[in-house]
Structures are given as structure tokens and as C-alpha cells.
C-alpha positions in Angstrom: 15.5 -15.7 -33.3 13.5 -13.5 -35.6 10.6 -11.4 -34.3 8.3 -13.5 -36.5 9.5 -16.7 -34.8 9.1 -15.2 -31.4 5.5 -14.3 -32.2 4.8 -17.8 -33.3 6.2 -19.2 -30.1 4.1 -16.8 -28.0 0.8 -17.9 -29.5 -1.6 -18.9 -26.7 0.5 -17.3 -24.0 -1.3 -15.0 -21.5 -1.3 -11.5 -23.2 0.4 -9.7 -20.3 3.1 -12.4 -20.0 3.6 -12.3 -23.8 4.1 -8.6 -23.7 6.8 -8.9 -21.1 8.5 -11.6 -23.1 8.6 -9.2 -26.1 10.1 -6.6 -23.9 12.8 -9.1 -22.7 13.6 -9.9 -26.3 13.9 -6.2 -27.3 15.9 -5.2 -24.2 18.3 -8.1 -24.8 18.8 -7.0 -28.4 17.2 -10.2 -29.6 19.5 -12.4 -27.6 16.8 -13.8 -25.4 13.9 -15.6 -27.2 11.5 -18.4 -26.2 12.3 -22.2 -26.6 10.3 -24.2 -29.1 8.0 -25.6 -26.4 8.5 -22.8 -23.9 5.2 -21.0 -24.3 1.7 -22.5 -24.4 1.5 -26.3 -24.5 -1.6 -28.3 -25.1 -2.4 -31.5 -23.2 -0.7 -33.8 -25.7 2.5 -31.8 -25.8 2.7 -31.8 -22.0 2.0 -35.5 -21.8 4.8 -36.3 -24.3 7.3 -34.1 -22.3 6.2 -35.8 -19.1 6.7 -39.3 -20.6 10.1 -38.2 -21.8 11.0 -37.0 -18.3 9.8 -40.3 -16.8 12.2 -42.0 -19.2 15.2 -40.0 -18.2 14.6 -36.7 -20.1 14.3 -33.1 -18.9 12.1 -32.3 -15.9 8.5 -31.8 -16.8 5.3 -31.5 -14.8 2.5 -34.1 -14.9 -0.1 -33.3 -17.6 -2.8 -31.1 -16.2 -0.4 -29.6 -13.7 1.8 -27.3 -15.8 1.6 -23.5 -15.9 2.5 -23.8 -19.6 -0.9 -25.5 -20.2 -2.5 -22.3 -19.0 -0.3 -19.9 -20.9 1.1 -18.7 -17.7 4.8 -19.6 -18.0 7.6 -18.9 -20.3 10.8 -20.9 -20.9 13.3 -18.4 -22.3 15.9 -19.4 -24.8 19.3 -18.0 -23.8 22.8 -18.9 -22.6 23.1 -15.8 -20.5 20.9 -16.5 -17.5 22.3 -13.6 -15.6 21.2 -11.2 -18.3 17.8 -12.9 -18.4 17.4 -12.6 -14.6 18.3 -8.9 -14.5 15.8 -8.0 -17.2 13.0 -10.5 -16.3 12.9 -9.7 -12.6 12.9 -6.0 -13.2 9.9 -6.4 -15.4 8.1 -8.4 -12.7 8.7 -12.0 -13.6 9.6 -14.7 -11.1 12.0 -17.6 -11.7 9.6 -20.1 -10.0 11.2 -23.6 -10.4 14.4 -24.6 -8.7 17.1 -25.7 -11.2 15.4 -24.1 -14.2 16.9 -20.6 -14.6 15.0 -20.3 -17.9 11.5 -20.8 -16.5 9.5 -17.7 -15.5 6.0 -16.8 -14.4 4.3 -13.5 -13.5 4.9 -12.0 -10.1 2.3 -10.3 -8.0 3.4 -6.8 -9.1 2.7 -7.3 -12.8 0.3 -4.7 -14.1 -2.3 -6.3 -16.3 -3.9 -4.2 -19.1 -5.6 -6.8 -21.2 -9.0 -8.2 -20.6 -8.8 -11.9 -19.8 -10.1 -14.1 -22.6 -9.1 -17.5 -21.2 -8.1 -19.3 -24.5 -6.1 -21.7 -22.5 -6.3 -25.5 -22.7 -6.9 -26.9 -19.2 -6.8 -30.4 -20.5 -8.6 -33.4 -19.1 -8.6 -33.6 -15.3 -9.4 -36.2 -12.8 -12.3 -34.1 -11.4 -14.3 -31.1 -12.5 -12.9 -29.0 -9.7 -9.4 -29.1 -11.3 -10.7 -27.5 -14.5 -12.4 -24.7 -12.5 -9.2 -24.2 -10.5 -7.1 -24.0 -13.6 -9.4 -21.3 -15.1 -9.5 -19.4 -11.8 -5.7 -19.6 -11.7 -5.5 -17.9 -15.1 -7.9 -15.1 -14.1 -6.0 -14.4 -10.9 -2.6 -14.5 -12.5 -3.8 -11.9 -15.2 -5.0 -9.7 -12.3 -1.6 -9.8 -10.8 -2.4 -12.2 -8.0 -1.3 -15.6 -7.1 -3.4 -18.7 -7.1 -5.4 -19.7 -4.0 -4.4 -22.7 -2.0 -4.6 -26.0 -3.9 -4.5 -24.4 -7.4 -0.8 -23.9 -7.9 0.2 -27.3 -9.1 3.9 -27.5 -9.7 5.4 -29.3 -6.8 8.3 -31.7 -6.9 5.8 -34.5 -6.2 3.7 -33.5 -9.2 6.8 -33.6 -11.4 7.5 -37.1 -10.3 10.6 -36.5 -8.1 10.8 -38.2 -4.8 11.0 -35.7 -1.9 13.8 -35.8 0.7 12.1 -37.2 3.8 12.6 -35.2 7.0 12.8 -37.1 10.2 11.1 -35.9 13.4 11.6 -32.2 13.9 13.1 -31.3 17.3 12.8 -28.1 19.2 16.5 -27.7 18.9 16.4 -28.0 15.1 13.7 -25.3 14.8 15.6 -23.0 17.2 18.8 -23.5 15.2 16.9 -22.4 12.1 16.0 -19.2 13.8 12.8 -20.0 15.6 14.0 -18.1 18.7 13.5 -14.9 16.8 9.7 -15.3 16.7 8.3 -12.9 19.2 4.8 -14.3 19.2 4.0 -17.0 21.7 3.9 -20.3 20.0 6.0 -19.1 17.0 8.5 -21.9 17.7 5.8 -24.5 17.4 4.4 -23.0 14.3 7.9 -23.0 12.7 8.3 -26.7 13.6 5.0 -27.4 12.0 6.1 -25.5 8.8 9.3 -27.5 8.7 7.4 -30.8 9.1 5.6 -29.9 5.8 8.7 -29.2 3.7 9.0 -32.8 2.5 5.7 -32.3 0.5 7.6 -29.7 -1.6 11.0 -31.4 -1.9 12.6 -28.8 0.4 15.3 -29.6 2.9 15.8 -28.2 6.4 18.2 -25.5 5.0 15.2 -23.6 3.7 13.9 -23.0 7.2 16.1 -19.9 7.8 14.7 -18.2 4.7 11.0 -19.0 5.6 11.5 -17.7 9.2 13.1 -14.5 8.0 10.4 -14.0 5.4 7.5 -14.4 7.7 9.2 -12.6 10.5 9.2 -9.6 8.2 5.6 -10.1 7.1 3.9 -11.0 10.4 6.4 -12.1 13.0 4.6 -15.5 12.7 1.5 -14.0 14.3 -1.7 -15.7 13.1 -3.7 -12.6 14.2 -1.5 -10.1 12.2 -3.6 -7.7 10.2 -2.3 -5.1 7.7 -4.3 -1.8 8.3 -3.5 -0.5 4.8 -4.5 -3.7 2.8 -6.4 -6.9 3.0 -3.2 -8.8 4.0 -3.7 -11.0 7.0 -2.2 -13.9 9.0 1.2 -15.4 9.2 1.8 -15.4 5.4 0.0 -12.1 4.9 -2.6 -13.6 2.6 -4.4 -11.0 0.4 -7.9 -11.9 1.4 -9.4 -9.6 -1.3 -7.8 -11.8 -3.9 -7.4 -15.2 -2.3 -10.4 -15.5 0.0 -10.9 -15.7 3.7 -8.0 -16.2 6.1 -7.6 -19.7 7.5 -8.8 -19.9 11.1 -5.7 -21.7 12.4 -2.0 -21.0 12.3 -1.4 -24.4 10.7 -3.9 -23.7 8.0 -2.3 -20.3 7.2 1.1 -22.0 7.0 -0.3 -24.6 4.6 -1.6 -21.9 2.3 1.6 -19.9 2.6 3.8 -22.8 1.7 1.7 -23.7 -1.4 1.8 -20.0 -2.4 5.6 -19.9 -2.1 6.0 -23.2 -4.1 3.7 -22.1 -6.9 5.1 -18.6 -7.2 8.8 -18.9 -6.3 9.7 -22.6 -6.0 11.2 -22.3 -2.5 11.4 -20.0 0.6 14.9 -18.9 -0.3 13.8 -17.7 -3.7 10.8 -15.9 -2.1 13.1 -14.2 0.3 15.5 -13.2 -2.5 12.5 -11.6 -4.3 11.4 -9.9 -1.0 14.9 -8.5 -0.5 14.7 -6.8 -3.9 11.0 -5.7 -3.8 10.0 -5.6 -0.2 7.0 -7.8 -1.0 6.5 -11.4 -2.2 
């Protein structure tokens, strides 16, 4: 791919994300570009891709629910996903959709130099709050933060896939997944609750170990956890200076944390993998 073609495919992409994509291209010696529809997509393009998906084509989010429609995602064009991962993750990008090793969004640690201009198409939405949430998502992502609860849209349900149902969650199942490690009273019950929500995101019970380990590191599943050196608080260590007030209940904090993980990483195991490399998520 020529530099000129790369620039054409980066039109409409968030400036910070576009700069990182250029750096990926340069560091790979021009081997890693951007797919033809891998940058910004308008509403019509996303609708066509979603219709194709519903008719047996490649996975695509429902119109109005794609990070591409906000210029906040890149689909890289390469056959060497290991090389892509090594460069992209070092530059602060996150492979945020399971099964799509080419799809990257910005992680929390990305430094943003550009002033947001919001030239992104939020498309028609079912209610005005969606449009506002889409624009807020763009601003927060440019600031290096993740979206608040309810804004990150790309769940397996949004993309049309049927989630794997999880039957009743037993105490034994939660303990087998590592619940016994939670030192805070009630941690086992909170972990059971988290597991009961997995079906909304298309996750199986095998993701429980990763979630427990992740939040053991962050808060030991303590709803009252408070980081004295930052605004991080609660079970998922929500940055309240960016994402708003902490939820008053452990269940509410879990709901926010699961949506954050889905939108930013795609699954608890991917979030834990990122945490292993960066000591934050």
C-alpha cells in the first residue's frame, strides 16, 4: 500500500488514532496498512456491512453501534498479525474484538496531542441520547479515557450473534473459578453476580478466572476500594474524574466494569493480558 493510499483510508479517523496507524505503517516497513473499509465509515457503509453480515458475510456491528462510525477504530491490512500486535500494543492500541486480530482501538494510555474537532458521523439513532453518547465517546477516547457505562456499543448482541446462555450459577462454580481468593466479605457473591451477567456479552464461564484475577489486582473485589493517588475507585477501579461518580452498589460497579471491559478489550482474558503487560487496564 502506498503512503498516498494509506492517507486516503485514514480520512475521517480520529487524529491521534490516525497518527498511530501511520507509525504502525512506517515501523512495519509498509507491510501493515488499513483495509478498504477499515477506517471511518458513514452510516450507509456500516448498514451495508451489517446487512452483508446478516446474510452470511463477515462480522459487523449494527449501524449506529460501530466504533468505525466515530473514527475510533482501525482494521489493519496485514497477514502478519503477530507483527501487528507487537507494534500496535506497544504504541497503546488494543485489540478489542474477539476473533478479529486486525481490529484495534485506542487504549487508556494513549497520549492525545490534537484538539478534538468531532468530524465524525454519529448516524441516525433511535433516541437523542445515543447521539450525545456517541459524541461523548469520541471526546473521552481522544482524551485517553474509555467510554462511560452504556456508551461502548460493540457487544456480541449488538453484532447480531446469539450469546451462549449460562444456567444458574452455583457457589461451587464461582469458587472453582477462583472466588475463594477474594478476601473481602461478600466477594464470592459479587463474583457469582458478575458471572451471571456474562451471557449479555457472549462470554462463557471460562472467562471468570481472568475477571477474578484482574479485579483481585485492582481492588480485591472491594466496593469501597479507593486509590489514594488517583480518582480510581470501586471494584473495577473506575476513574471517576473521567467516567463520573462511582456506582453506590457492588452490582452497579460490576455492571460498569463489564461494559468497560467489553468496549475496550472484548473480554476479561484480553483485559488481563493487557494488564499483565502494562500493569493497568
